[in-house]
C-alpha positions as CSV (number, residue, x, y, z in Angstrom):
1,M,11.8,-5.9,9.7
2,T,8.9,-7.9,9.4
3,V,5.6,-6.2,8.2
4,S,2.6,-7.1,10.1
5,L,-0.8,-7.0,8.5
6,A,-1.7,-4.5,11.1
7,Q,0.9,-2.2,9.9
8,L,0.2,-3.1,6.3
9,I,-3.2,-2.5,6.4
10,R,-3.4,0.9,8.3
11,S,0.0,2.3,6.4
12,A,-1.8,1.5,3.1
13,R,-4.7,3.7,3.9
14,K,-2.9,6.4,5.5
15,R,-0.7,6.8,2.4
16,L,-4.2,7.2,0.2
17,G,-4.8,10.4,2.1
18,D,-8.3,11.1,3.7
19,M,-9.3,7.3,3.5
20,T,-11.2,6.6,7.0
21,Q,-11.6,3.1,8.5
22,R,-15.3,3.3,7.7
23,D,-14.4,4.2,3.8
24,L,-12.4,1.5,3.5
25,G,-14.7,-1.3,5.2
26,R,-17.5,0.2,2.8
27,M,-14.7,-0.5,-0.1
28,A,-13.3,-3.7,1.1
29,G,-17.1,-4.7,1.2
30,T,-16.3,-5.4,5.3
31,S,-17.7,-3.7,8.0
32,L,-15.8,-1.1,10.0
33,E,-15.7,-3.1,13.1
34,N,-13.5,-5.8,10.9
35,V,-11.4,-3.2,9.2
36,T,-10.5,-1.7,13.1
37,A,-9.7,-5.6,14.0
38,I,-7.4,-5.8,11.2
39,E,-5.6,-2.5,12.1
40,N,-5.3,-3.3,15.9
41,G,-4.1,-6.6,15.0
42,R,-7.2,-8.6,16.6
43,N,-7.9,-10.4,13.3
44,L,-5.2,-12.0,11.4
45,Q,-7.2,-14.7,9.4
46,S,-10.1,-12.5,7.0
47,S,-12.2,-14.0,4.3
48,P,-10.2,-14.1,0.9
49,E,-13.3,-11.9,-0.2
50,V,-12.3,-9.5,2.4
51,I,-8.5,-9.8,1.4
52,V,-9.2,-9.3,-2.5
53,G,-11.2,-6.5,-1.4
54,L,-8.3,-4.8,0.8
55,S,-6.4,-5.2,-2.3
56,K,-8.6,-3.6,-4.7
57,A,-9.5,-0.5,-2.0
58,L,-5.8,0.0,-1.3
59,D,-4.1,-1.1,-4.9
60,L,-2.1,-3.5,-2.6
61,P,-1.2,-7.0,-4.3
62,V,-2.9,-9.8,-2.9
63,E,1.0,-11.8,-2.4
64,D,1.9,-9.2,-0.4
65,I,-1.4,-9.4,2.1
66,Y,-0.9,-12.9,2.4
67,A,3.1,-12.4,2.9
68,A,1.9,-10.0,5.8
69,I,-0.6,-12.7,6.9
70,A,2.2,-14.9,7.2
71,G,4.8,-13.1,8.6
72,T,7.2,-12.9,5.4
73,L,6.8,-9.3,4.1
74,E,10.1,-7.9,4.4
75,N,9.0,-4.3,3.2
76,F,5.9,-2.5,2.5
77,P,5.0,-2.9,-1.2
78,W,5.8,1.1,-2.1
79,E,9.2,0.5,-0.6
80,K,10.1,-2.0,-3.5
81,P,10.9,-0.6,-6.4
82,R,11.3,-3.5,-8.5
83,E,7.6,-4.7,-7.5
84,I,6.2,-0.9,-8.7
85,D,4.5,-1.1,-12.2
86,L,5.3,2.4,-13.9
87,K,3.9,2.9,-17.2
88,D,6.8,5.7,-17.9
89,A,9.4,3.5,-18.9
90,E,12.1,6.4,-18.2
91,L,10.8,7.1,-15.1
92,E,10.5,3.4,-14.0
93,L,14.2,3.3,-14.7
94,S,14.9,7.0,-12.6
95,F,13.1,4.7,-10.0
96,R,15.2,1.9,-9.9
97,Q,18.3,4.0,-9.8
98,V,17.5,5.5,-6.9
99,D,19.0,3.1,-4.5
100,S,22.3,4.2,-6.5
101,I,22.1,7.7,-5.0
102,P,24.5,8.1,-1.4
103,E,22.4,8.2,1.6
104,G,21.3,11.2,2.7
105,E,19.0,14.4,1.8
106,P,19.0,14.0,-1.8
107,R,18.2,10.6,-2.0
108,E,15.4,11.0,0.4
109,R,13.9,14.2,-1.5
110,V,13.7,11.9,-4.8
111,K,12.4,9.2,-2.9
112,S,9.7,11.4,-1.5
113,F,9.0,13.1,-4.9
114,I,8.3,9.5,-6.1
115,R,6.0,8.3,-3.2
116,F,3.8,11.5,-3.9
117,T,3.8,10.9,-7.7
118,L,2.8,7.5,-7.2
119,N,0.0,8.1,-4.1
120,E,-1.3,11.0,-6.4
121,E,-2.0,8.2,-9.1
122,R,-3.4,6.0,-6.7
123,R,-5.5,8.7,-5.6
124,K,-7.1,9.5,-8.8
125,R,-7.3,5.6,-9.6
126,H,-9.4,5.1,-6.6
127,Q,-11.5,8.5,-7.1
128,K,-12.3,7.7,-10.7
129,K,-13.6,3.8,-9.1
130,E,-15.6,6.2,-7.2
131,D,-17.2,8.3,-9.7
């Protein structure tokens, strides 16, 4: 499945919790209307400044945003364990081993826990930036 720019931006914003499109526009240095157009697939060619702003506001690698624009992003960045930069080496090793767990509820529980933990860290970083 290829991830579109609209899917990437909308999903990344929603993963951060209560961030609105207006909040994202303010944080990324663009308008609410532009964020709405991006999330609805009407704006596929944002300026480099907006892309950098989105990257910072959503804690997404710029290259993933460009890959979504180009139609070559195969997975959401948070679903690619090799891309996650974790400070705790033991946690990073555990995360990389999740795919060795057989399909089913235990594997999904572990992934859900890791997503929750990473989302909390992102939320805390964004809160620090705003303070």
